[in-house]
C-alpha positions in Angstrom: 59.4 157.1 72.1 62.8 158.7 72.9 65.0 160.2 70.2 67.6 157.6 70.9 65.2 154.8 70.3 63.9 156.4 67.1 67.4 156.7 65.8 67.9 152.9 66.0 65.9 152.4 62.8 67.1 155.6 61.2 69.0 155.1 58.0 69.5 158.8 57.3 72.5 159.3 54.9 73.1 155.6 54.6 73.6 154.0 51.1 72.0 150.7 50.3 72.4 148.4 47.4 69.5 146.0 46.7 69.8 143.3 44.1 66.6 142.0 42.5 64.9 145.2 43.4 62.5 145.7 40.6 59.5 143.8 42.0 58.2 141.8 44.8 60.3 141.5 48.0 63.2 143.4 46.5 61.0 146.4 45.6 59.4 146.5 49.0 62.9 146.3 50.6 64.2 149.2 48.5 61.3 151.4 49.3 61.3 150.5 53.0 65.0 151.4 53.3 64.4 154.7 51.5 61.5 155.5 53.9 64.0 155.0 56.7 66.2 157.6 55.1 68.7 155.6 52.9 69.7 156.4 49.4 69.3 153.3 47.3 70.8 151.6 44.3 68.5 149.1 42.7 70.1 146.4 40.6 68.1 144.0 38.4 68.1 142.3 35.0 64.9 144.3 34.5 66.2 147.8 34.1 62.8 149.3 33.4 61.4 147.9 36.6 64.4 149.1 38.5 63.9 152.6 37.1 60.3 152.6 38.2 61.4 151.7 41.8 64.0 154.4 41.6 61.3 157.0 40.7 59.3 155.9 43.7 62.4 156.3 46.0 63.1 159.8 44.6 59.4 160.7 45.3 60.2 160.0 48.9 63.0 162.6 48.8 65.9 160.2 48.6 68.5 159.6 45.9 68.2 156.5 43.8 70.2 154.7 41.1 68.8 152.0 38.8 71.3 149.5 37.4 71.0 146.5 35.1 73.1 143.6 36.3 73.2 139.8 36.3 74.5 138.9 39.8 75.7 135.5 38.5 78.4 137.3 36.4 81.4 138.7 38.2 81.9 141.4 35.7 78.4 142.6 36.1 78.7 142.6 39.9 81.9 144.7 39.7 80.3 147.2 37.4 77.2 147.3 39.7 79.3 148.1 42.8 81.6 150.5 41.0 78.6 152.5 39.6 77.1 152.7 43.1 80.4 153.9 44.5 80.7 156.5 41.8 77.2 157.8 42.5 77.1 157.6 46.3 80.7 157.2 47.4 80.2 154.1 49.5 77.9 151.1 50.3 76.7 150.9 53.9 74.1 148.2 53.4 73.9 145.3 50.9 70.7 143.3 50.5 71.2 140.1 48.4 67.7 139.6 47.3 68.1 138.5 43.6 66.8 135.0 43.1 64.8 132.8 40.8 62.1 130.2 41.6 61.6 127.9 38.6 59.4 125.1 39.8 59.3 121.8 38.0 56.7 119.0 38.4 59.3 116.8 40.1 63.0 116.7 41.1 63.5 114.1 38.4 62.5 116.6 35.7 65.1 119.2 36.7 67.6 119.5 33.9 71.3 120.2 34.3 70.8 123.7 32.9 68.0 124.4 35.4 70.3 123.4 38.3 73.2 125.5 37.0 71.2 128.6 36.5 69.5 128.5 39.9 72.8 127.9 41.7 74.4 130.7 39.7 71.8 133.3 40.6 70.7 132.3 44.1 74.0 131.1 45.6 76.9 132.3 43.4 75.2 135.7 43.1 75.2 136.1 46.9 78.9 135.1 47.0 80.0 137.5 44.3 78.0 140.5 45.6 79.1 139.9 49.2 82.7 139.5 48.2 82.7 142.6 46.1 80.9 144.8 48.6 82.7 143.2 51.5 86.1 144.3 50.0 84.9 147.9 49.8 83.5 147.9 53.3 86.7 146.5 54.7 88.8 149.0 52.7 86.6 151.9 54.0 86.9 150.7 57.6 83.5 151.9 58.8 81.7 148.5 59.1 78.5 147.8 57.3 75.4 145.5 57.1 74.7 142.7 54.7 71.3 141.0 54.6 70.6 137.9 52.5 67.2 136.7 51.5 67.2 133.0 52.1 64.0 130.8 52.6 62.5 128.3 55.0 63.1 125.8 52.2 66.8 126.2 52.8 66.4 124.0 56.0 63.4 121.9 55.0 62.2 120.6 51.6 58.6 121.3 50.9 57.5 121.3 47.3 58.4 118.6 44.8 60.3 120.0 41.9 62.2 122.7 43.8 65.2 120.7 44.9 67.5 123.0 43.0 66.0 126.1 44.7 66.0 124.4 48.1 69.7 123.5 47.7 70.5 127.1 46.6 68.8 128.6 49.7 70.7 126.2 52.0 73.8 127.5 50.4 72.7 131.1 51.2 72.3 130.2 54.8 75.8 128.8 55.0 77.2 131.8 53.1 75.6 134.0 55.7 77.2 132.2 58.6 80.6 132.0 56.9 80.7 135.6 55.9 79.5 136.7 59.3 82.3 134.9 61.0 85.0 136.2 58.7 83.8 139.8 58.6 82.9 140.3 62.2 86.3 141.7 63.1 85.6 144.5 60.5 82.3 145.4 62.2 80.3 144.1 59.3 77.1 142.3 60.3 75.9 139.5 58.0 72.4 138.1 58.6 69.6 136.6 56.6 65.9 136.5 56.6 64.1 133.2 55.8 60.7 134.0 54.3 58.0 131.4 54.2 54.9 131.8 52.0 55.1 135.4 50.7 52.4 136.5 48.3 54.5 137.9 45.4 54.3 137.3 41.6 57.5 135.4 41.8 55.8 132.8 44.1 52.3 132.9 42.6 53.5 132.3 39.0 55.3 129.0 39.5 52.7 127.7 42.0 49.8 128.5 39.7 51.8 127.0 36.8 51.8 123.7 38.8 48.0 124.0 39.3 48.3 125.2 43.0 46.4 128.1 44.6 48.9 129.5 47.1 46.2 131.0 49.3 44.2 127.8 49.6 47.2 125.5 50.0 49.4 127.5 52.3 47.2 129.6 54.5 46.0 126.6 56.7 49.6 125.9 57.5 50.4 129.4 58.7 49.7 130.3 62.4 49.0 133.9 61.5 46.3 132.9 59.1 47.5 134.7 56.0 50.2 134.7 53.4 53.1 137.0 54.2 53.5 140.2 52.2 56.6 141.6 50.7 56.4 144.5 53.2 56.5 141.9 56.1 59.9 140.8 54.8 61.1 144.3 54.2 60.4 145.2 57.9 62.7 142.4 59.0 65.4 143.5 56.6 65.1 147.1 57.9 65.7 145.9 61.4 68.8 143.8 60.4 70.2 146.7 58.4 69.8 149.2 61.3 71.7 150.0 64.4 69.0 148.1 66.4 70.7 144.9 65.1 74.3 146.0 66.0 75.1 142.9 68.1 73.4 140.4 65.7 75.4 138.5 63.1 75.3 135.1 61.4 71.5 134.7 62.1 68.8 133.3 59.8 65.6 132.8 61.8 63.4 130.1 60.2 60.4 128.2 61.5 60.5 124.5 60.9 57.3 122.8 59.9 55.9 120.2 62.3 55.5 117.6 59.6 58.3 116.4 57.3 56.0 116.0 54.3 55.2 118.6 51.8 53.7 119.0 48.4 54.1 116.2 45.9 52.8 115.2 42.5 51.0 111.9 42.1 48.8 110.7 39.3 49.3 114.0 37.5 48.0 116.3 40.4 49.3 118.0 43.5 48.7 116.4 46.8 49.4 117.4 50.4 51.4 114.7 52.1 51.9 114.7 55.9 
């Protein structure tokens, strides 16, 4: 491999800010970006978890900063970005990964507060972080990369009781496209990844709480024959955050399922409907 090709994925001396970076997909992304050479700020409600990830990044020889922040609160987002700027001087890469996945037995059992919290974290959080970091990137005039973590459920409903989550991820996809259009003239790329069934505690917990075994239920539906890993998603984020994706913006690749049906609850138990 030539030096020029190797440099396409090289993030040496770049600064990344990853929200929801204390575990699961966010943790894998933070570590992957650090392995590629970036210094990383990890923001999460779980400060202790963020600090553990920061220690892992420092063990790789990169600088790290652990921050506690609620991305649904504008004041928290401003403090998060300001702290990153004070420590590293800039933000070259923003990864909007923070999100919640609170499954309910059915859409009719979703309370107003459930809806409001999911939209606040999953959709409003992407808006607030992208706006705050976007202003800094525009001011600096050196371009940048934003990568949002959406979901295949943003284009196709699948599990009964996740209507609020599905709507929030649809919003993330549109936020990606709209920010991409507005920020392109500033050389800021805005893209998203749309994970399917990723084997993380954030997915296993709600599914097992509904009496579902993610491996048994989802694996037969996946052409690759296994659940995705957090590292699989992190690799895609690395590509979109790198120079290899210089001419890509406004993209969220998602595979639609052949059947419109999904998981539903009938007679007190989960059923596959096709």
